[in-house]
C-alpha positions in Angstrom: 0.0 0.0 0.0 1.3 3.4 -1.0 1.9 5.9 1.8 -0.5 8.9 1.9 1.4 12.2 1.4 1.5 14.3 4.5 -0.7 17.0 3.0 -3.3 14.4 2.1 -3.1 12.9 5.5 -3.7 16.2 7.1 -6.7 16.8 4.8 -8.2 13.5 5.6 -7.8 14.1 9.3 -9.6 17.5 8.9 -12.4 15.8 6.8 -12.9 13.3 9.6 -13.2 16.1 12.1 -15.9 17.7 10.0 -18.0 14.6 9.1 -17.0 11.9 11.6 -14.7 8.9 11.1 -17.5 6.7 9.8 -18.3 9.0 6.9 -14.8 9.5 5.5 -13.8 6.3 3.6 -10.3 5.7 2.3 -8.3 2.9 0.8 -6.1 2.8 4.0 -9.0 0.9 5.6 -8.8 -2.7 4.3 -12.5 -3.2 5.2 -13.6 -0.2 3.1 -15.0 -0.9 -0.4 -15.0 2.3 -2.5 -16.0 0.7 -5.7 -19.6 1.9 -5.6 -18.3 5.5 -5.7 -15.3 4.9 -8.0 -17.0 3.2 -11.0 -19.5 4.8 -13.3 -22.9 3.2 -13.9 -22.0 1.8 -17.4 -18.8 0.3 -16.0 -16.8 2.2 -18.6 -14.4 3.9 -16.2 -13.0 3.0 -12.7 -11.2 5.7 -10.9 -9.4 5.9 -7.5 -10.5 8.4 -4.9 -8.3 10.0 -2.2 -11.4 9.7 0.0 -15.2 9.4 -0.1 -16.7 11.9 2.1 -20.4 11.8 3.1 -21.6 15.0 4.8 -24.9 15.2 6.7 -25.8 18.8 6.2 -25.1 21.9 4.2 -22.6 23.3 6.8 -20.6 20.1 6.6 -20.5 20.4 2.8 -19.3 24.0 3.2 -16.6 23.0 5.6 -15.5 20.1 3.4 -15.1 22.5 0.4 -13.2 25.0 2.5 -10.8 22.3 3.7 -10.3 21.0 0.1 -9.8 24.5 -1.3 -7.2 25.2 1.4 -5.4 21.9 0.4 -5.9 22.6 -3.3 -7.6 19.2 -3.6 -10.2 18.6 -6.4 -13.8 17.6 -5.4 -16.1 15.3 -7.4 -19.7 15.9 -6.3 -21.8 12.7 -6.6 -25.5 11.8 -6.1 -26.8 8.4 -7.1 -24.0 7.9 -9.6 -26.4 6.9 -12.3 -25.0 9.2 -15.0 -24.1 8.0 -18.5 -21.2 10.4 -19.4 -18.7 9.7 -16.7 -19.3 12.9 -14.9 -19.4 11.8 -11.2 -16.5 9.5 -10.5 -12.9 10.3 -9.7 -10.0 10.0 -12.1 -7.3 7.4 -11.6 -4.9 9.7 -9.8 -6.0 9.0 -6.2 -5.9 12.7 -5.4 -9.6 13.6 -5.8 -12.2 13.7 -3.0 -15.6 12.2 -3.9 -18.3 14.3 -2.1 -21.3 12.0 -1.8 -24.6 13.8 -1.0 -26.7 10.7 -0.4 -27.0 11.2 3.4 -28.6 14.6 2.7 -31.9 13.1 1.6 -34.6 14.9 3.6 -37.8 16.5 2.4 -37.5 19.8 4.2 -41.0 21.3 3.4 -44.1 21.0 1.2 -46.0 24.2 0.6 -49.3 23.1 -0.9 -50.7 26.6 -1.4 -47.5 27.6 -3.3 -47.3 24.2 -5.1 -43.7 23.7 -4.1 -41.5 21.1 -2.3 -38.1 21.7 -0.8 -35.7 18.7 -0.7 -32.1 18.1 0.0 -29.8 17.1 -3.0 -29.5 13.5 -2.0 -33.2 12.9 -2.0 -33.9 10.0 -4.4 -36.2 11.0 -7.2 -38.8 8.3 -6.5 -39.0 9.4 -2.8 -39.6 13.0 -4.0 -42.4 11.7 -6.2 -43.9 9.8 -3.3 -43.7 12.7 -0.9 -45.6 14.9 -3.5 -48.2 12.1 -4.0 -48.6 11.8 -0.3 -49.6 15.5 -0.3 -52.1 14.9 -3.1 -49.9 16.5 -5.6 -47.6 15.6 -8.6 -43.9 15.9 -9.2 -43.7 15.1 -12.9 -40.0 14.3 -13.5 -39.8 10.6 -14.4 -37.0 8.6 -15.8 -35.7 5.0 -15.8 -33.2 5.6 -12.9 -35.8 7.2 -10.6 -35.3 4.5 -8.0 -31.7 5.5 -7.5 -30.9 8.8 -9.0 -31.0 11.9 -6.8 -32.5 15.3 -7.4 -29.1 16.9 -7.0 -27.8 14.8 -9.9 -31.0 15.5 -11.9 -30.4 19.2 -11.5 -26.7 18.9 -12.2 -27.3 17.4 -15.6 -30.7 19.1 -16.2 -32.3 15.7 -16.7 -35.2 15.3 -19.0 -37.2 12.1 -18.8 -40.6 11.0 -20.3 -42.8 14.0 -19.5 -40.7 16.9 -20.8 -43.3 17.5 -23.6 -45.7 18.8 -21.0 -43.6 19.9 -18.0 -40.1 20.6 -19.3 -36.7 19.5 -18.2 -35.6 19.6 -14.6 -34.6 23.3 -15.1 -38.2 24.2 -15.8 -39.3 22.4 -12.6 -36.9 24.3 -10.2 -37.7 27.6 -8.5 -34.8 27.9 -6.1 -31.4 26.4 -5.0 -29.1 26.2 -2.0 -25.5 26.0 -3.3 -22.1 25.7 -1.8 -19.6 27.7 -3.8 -16.0 26.7 -4.7 -14.8 28.9 -1.8 -17.1 27.1 0.7 -19.7 29.9 1.0 -23.4 29.1 1.0 -25.9 30.7 -1.4 -29.3 30.6 0.3 -31.5 30.7 -2.8 -34.4 28.4 -1.8 -37.0 30.8 -2.9 -40.4 29.5 -4.0 -40.9 32.6 -6.2 -42.1 32.2 -9.8 -41.1 35.8 -10.4 -37.8 37.3 -9.2 -36.2 39.8 -11.6 -33.4 41.0 -9.3 -30.3 40.3 -11.4 -28.5 37.4 -13.1 -30.2 34.0 -13.1 -27.8 32.1 -10.9 -30.2 29.3 -10.5 -30.3 28.4 -14.1 -26.5 28.9 -14.3 -26.0 26.1 -11.7 -28.6 23.7 -13.3 -26.8 21.7 -16.0 -23.3 22.7 -14.9 -22.5 19.1 -13.7 -21.0 20.3 -10.4 -18.4 22.4 -12.0 -19.6 25.8 -10.7 -21.0 25.0 -7.3 -22.4 22.1 -5.3 -26.2 21.9 -5.1 -27.3 20.9 -1.5 -31.0 21.6 -1.7 -33.7 22.7 -4.1 -37.2 24.1 -4.2 -39.2 22.3 -7.0 -42.6 22.9 -8.6 -45.5 20.7 -7.8 -48.7 20.3 -9.9 -52.3 19.0 -9.2 -52.7 15.3 -9.7 -54.5 14.7 -13.1 -58.1 13.4 -12.8 -57.2 10.6 -15.2 -54.1 9.3 -16.9 -54.3 7.1 -20.0 -51.5 5.4 -22.0 -51.6 4.1 -25.6 -49.2 2.1 -27.7 -49.3 2.5 -31.4 -47.5 0.9 -34.4 -46.4 3.4 -37.0 -45.1 2.8 -40.5 -42.3 5.3 -40.5 -40.6 8.1 -38.5 -42.4 10.6 -40.7 -45.7 9.0 -39.5 -44.6 9.3 -35.9 -44.0 13.0 -36.4 -47.4 13.3 -38.0 -49.0 11.5 -35.1 -47.2 13.9 -32.7 -48.6 16.9 -34.4 -52.1 15.4 -34.3 -51.7 14.6 -30.6 -50.7 18.2 -29.9 -53.8 19.4 -31.8 -56.2 16.9 -30.2 -54.9 16.6 -26.6 -53.3 20.0 -26.1 -51.6 20.2 -22.6 -53.0 16.8 -21.8 -50.2 15.3 -23.9 -47.6 14.5 -21.3 -45.5 11.8 -22.9 -44.6 10.8 -26.5 -41.9 8.2 -26.9 -40.7 6.5 -30.1 -38.9 3.1 -30.3 -37.6 1.3 -33.3 -38.2 -2.4 -34.0 -34.7 -3.6 -33.1 -34.8 -1.8 -29.7 -38.1 -3.5 -28.9 -36.8 -6.8 -30.3 -34.0 -6.7 -27.7 -36.6 -6.3 -24.9 -38.6 -9.2 -26.3 -35.4 -11.3 -26.5 -34.0 -10.6 -23.1 -37.3 -9.9 -21.1 -39.9 -12.1 -22.9 -42.2 -11.9 -19.8 -42.9 -8.2 -20.7 -44.9 -9.2 -23.8 -44.0 -6.3 -26.1 -47.1 -5.5 -28.2 -47.1 -4.9 -32.0 -43.3 -4.7 -32.3 -43.1 -7.1 -35.2 -45.8 -5.3 -37.3 -44.0 -2.1 -38.2 -40.5 -0.5 -38.0 -41.5 1.9 -35.2 -43.8 2.0 -32.2 -45.0 5.0 -30.2 -46.0 5.3 -26.6 -48.4 8.2 -25.7 -49.7 9.5 -22.4 -52.7 11.7 -21.9 -53.2 13.3 -18.5 -56.8 14.7 -18.2 -58.0 17.3 -15.8 -61.7 16.2 -16.1 -62.3 12.5 -15.8 -61.3 9.1 -17.4 -64.3 9.1 -19.7 -63.3 12.4 -21.2 -59.7 11.3 -21.5 -60.7 8.0 -23.2 -62.9 9.8 -25.7 -60.1 12.1 -26.6 -57.6 9.2 -27.0 -60.0 7.2 -29.1 -60.8 10.1 -31.4 -57.1 10.8 -31.8 -56.3 7.2 -32.7 -59.3 6.8 -35.1 -58.2 9.9 -37.0 -54.6 8.6 -37.0 -55.7 5.2 -38.4 -57.7 7.0 -41.1 -54.7 9.1 -42.1 -52.4 6.0 -42.1 -49.9 7.4 -39.6 -51.0 4.6 -37.2 -51.6 1.0 -38.4 -52.7 -0.5 -35.1 -53.0 0.6 -31.4 -53.9 -0.5 -27.9 -55.1 1.7 -25.0 -54.2 0.5 -21.5 -57.3 -0.6 -19.7 -55.8 -0.2 -16.2 -53.0 1.5 -14.4 -51.2 -1.9 -14.2 -51.4 -2.2 -17.9 -50.1 1.3 -18.4 -47.2 0.7 -16.0 -46.4 -2.5 -18.0 -46.2 -0.5 -21.2 -43.9 2.1 -19.7 -41.8 -0.7 -18.2 -41.2 -2.0 -21.7 -39.9 1.4 -22.8 -37.7 1.7 -19.7 -36.3 -1.8 -20.2 -34.6 -0.9 -23.6 -31.5 0.3 -21.9 -31.3 -2.8 -19.7 -31.8 -5.0 -22.7 -28.9 -3.3 -24.4 -26.7 -4.2 -21.5 -27.8 -7.8 -21.8 -27.0 -7.8 -25.5 -23.5 -6.4 -25.0 -21.4 -3.3 -25.3 -22.7 -0.4 -27.4 -22.1 3.2 -28.3 -24.6 5.6 -26.8 -25.7 9.0 -28.1 -28.1 11.4 -26.4 -28.9 13.9 -29.1 -31.3 16.8 -29.6 -32.7 17.5 -33.1 -35.5 19.7 -34.2 -38.5 17.4 -34.4 -39.2 18.3 -38.0 -35.7 17.2 -39.1 -35.6 13.9 -37.2 -37.0 11.6 -40.0 -34.4 12.8 -42.4 -31.6 12.6 -39.8 -32.5 9.0 -38.9 -32.8 7.9 -42.5 -29.5 9.5 -43.6 -27.5 8.6 -40.5 -28.7 5.0 -40.3 -27.6 4.5 -43.9 -24.3 6.2 -43.4 -23.5 4.0 -40.4 -24.5 0.8 -42.2 -22.1 1.7 -45.0 -19.2 2.8 -42.9 -19.5 0.1 -40.2 -21.0 -2.9 -41.7 -23.2 -5.0 -39.5 -24.0 -2.4 -36.8 -27.4 -2.6 -35.3 -29.3 0.6 -34.5 -31.1 1.0 -31.2 -33.1 4.2 -31.9 -35.6 5.3 -29.2 -36.4 8.3 -27.0 -38.5 11.4 -26.4 -39.7 12.4 -29.8 -42.1 14.9 -28.2 -39.1 17.1 -27.3 -36.7 16.1 -30.1 -34.4 14.0 -27.9 -33.2 10.7 -29.4 -31.1 8.0 -27.7 -29.4 7.1 -30.9 -27.4 4.0 -29.9 -25.2 1.8 -32.0 -25.0 -1.9 -31.0 -22.0 -4.0 -32.1 -22.5 -6.4 -35.0 -24.1 -9.7 -33.8 -21.4 -12.0 -32.5 -18.7 -9.3 -32.5 -16.4 -8.8 -29.6 -17.8 -5.7 -27.8 -14.5 -4.4 -26.4 -12.9 -4.7 -29.8 -15.8 -2.9 -31.4 -15.5 0.0 -29.0 -11.7 0.2 -29.5 -11.9 0.1 -33.2 -15.0 2.1 -34.0 -16.2 4.3 -31.1 -14.4 7.4 -32.2 -15.3 6.9 -35.8 -19.0 6.4 -35.0 -19.1 9.3 -32.6 -17.6 11.7 -35.2 -19.9 10.5 -37.9 -23.0 10.9 -35.7 -22.0 14.2 -34.2 -21.1 15.6 -37.7 -24.6 14.6 -38.8 -26.2 16.2 -35.6 -24.3 19.5 -36.4 -25.5 19.4 -40.0 -29.1 19.0 -38.8 -28.6 22.0 -36.4 -28.8 19.8 -33.3 -27.0 19.2 -30.0 -24.6 16.4 -29.1 -26.1 16.2 -25.6 -29.8 16.6 -24.9 -30.2 15.4 -21.3 -27.3 13.3 -20.2 -24.7 16.1 -20.0 -21.1 16.4 -21.3 -19.2 14.8 -18.4 -15.8 13.3 -19.4 -17.0 11.3 -22.4 -17.9 14.3 -24.5 -15.5 16.9 -23.2 -13.1 16.5 -26.1 -15.9 16.7 -28.6 -17.6 19.8 -27.2 -15.1 22.3 -28.7 -15.7 20.8 -32.1 -19.5 21.4 -32.0 -20.1 24.3 -29.7 -20.1 27.9 -30.8 -16.6 29.3 -29.9 -18.1 32.5 -28.4 -20.3 30.4 -26.1 -17.3 28.3 -25.1 -15.3 31.5 -24.2 -18.2 32.8 -22.1 -18.5 29.4 -20.3 -14.8 29.4 -19.6 -15.0 32.9 -18.2 -17.8 31.9 -15.9 -15.8 28.9 -14.7 -12.7 31.0 -14.0 -14.8 33.5 -12.1 -16.6 31.1 -9.9 -13.9 28.4 -9.5 -10.5 30.0 -10.1 -8.7 27.0 -8.4 -10.5 24.6 -10.7 -11.3 22.2 -7.9 -15.0 21.5 -8.7 -15.2 18.4 -10.9 -12.2 19.3 -13.0 -11.9 17.7 -16.5 -15.7 17.7 -17.0 -17.8 19.8 -19.4 -14.9 22.2 -20.3 -12.0 19.9 -19.7 
């Protein structure tokens, strides 16, 4: 075992004074297993932390940051560690402190009249949803990792999820933040105000910054009335153009009731059918694409069902839908959503793949998919396309699975950079974004300068330098 440098040893001693011995984990303790904090969710990268520190409150976070700043030691903030772009694990140097916020998981307050909930950053998203439901209200952010991701991480990456078409990304759901700065000061910004025009929008600056500008310790989030009824439909469509046509029709017929609109290609659903046959994927063999729609109605179930049936009848007449099923119960609806959320897990079962989280204007998505699928098939023979995502807000998870029977590691080694460049060049050509909801992290940090407006990058670097001049907050992420 390598000896810990004196400066590091002094820092660890100070961190233990702040948080308690039990909440500062290091490799010096043979009984300590730090792997849960050092490896990213996709198991692409494993780092080595100087220590994992688990503070219990905001003041402890502030004191930890002050101690690390004094020792010029980098900090990697971490929530549920469910990110997909390697943005929340330490590098391999053994010199970075992982600041885990999972002990800070309290629901501090619910204001039913103001329709807000204030929670600590380590609150698991599913627990936040349950607290809102217990108060008879709705917190609409919903994504596949909601049982383990935390609201701090959701804010740090400006997570999207399945209901963005109605409620917006996490940024649109946040009214206030409590943040520890790179100097260890606390910004008390937990306002529940919907209007506050008193200067720069620091809240939105922090959201999506991936822990590089400050450490979010708590947030005040918007709540909504529970819908009187919620219906889910699954439709087979003949093409991506038809899916876009159905989306326009759904906007027209359902208005703000349209809360979810997901698209999934045949191969993605075939993977779910192959690896999770018990889920009984409907209609997937009939057409190249399926769509999952959700209608949240403020009146009653009968009204919602009439709207849905009218929409689908018109869509069938127009030919943009060839067949459809409407869930007859909440259990059936949950089953349909579970199929959608199982695509990522089915990909894991199938083997290594190259993931893309891209944003494209909805009107251009059909042409993008048609052109880019053909380009990949020509340049990398045998690749299998797993196309799915949130068509309602123009966000595709455009994933490239290795050829059947190929060695996954060799595929990544030989083709990942080529595939990424090809896809990102196409995204730029179609006026899109190389990251829609997952963030930049470490995986895309080298690509960002190639596709981001240079003036925007210069402004971002100026903000980073002003707020974190020591570059101790999540260095090497977003801006490198």
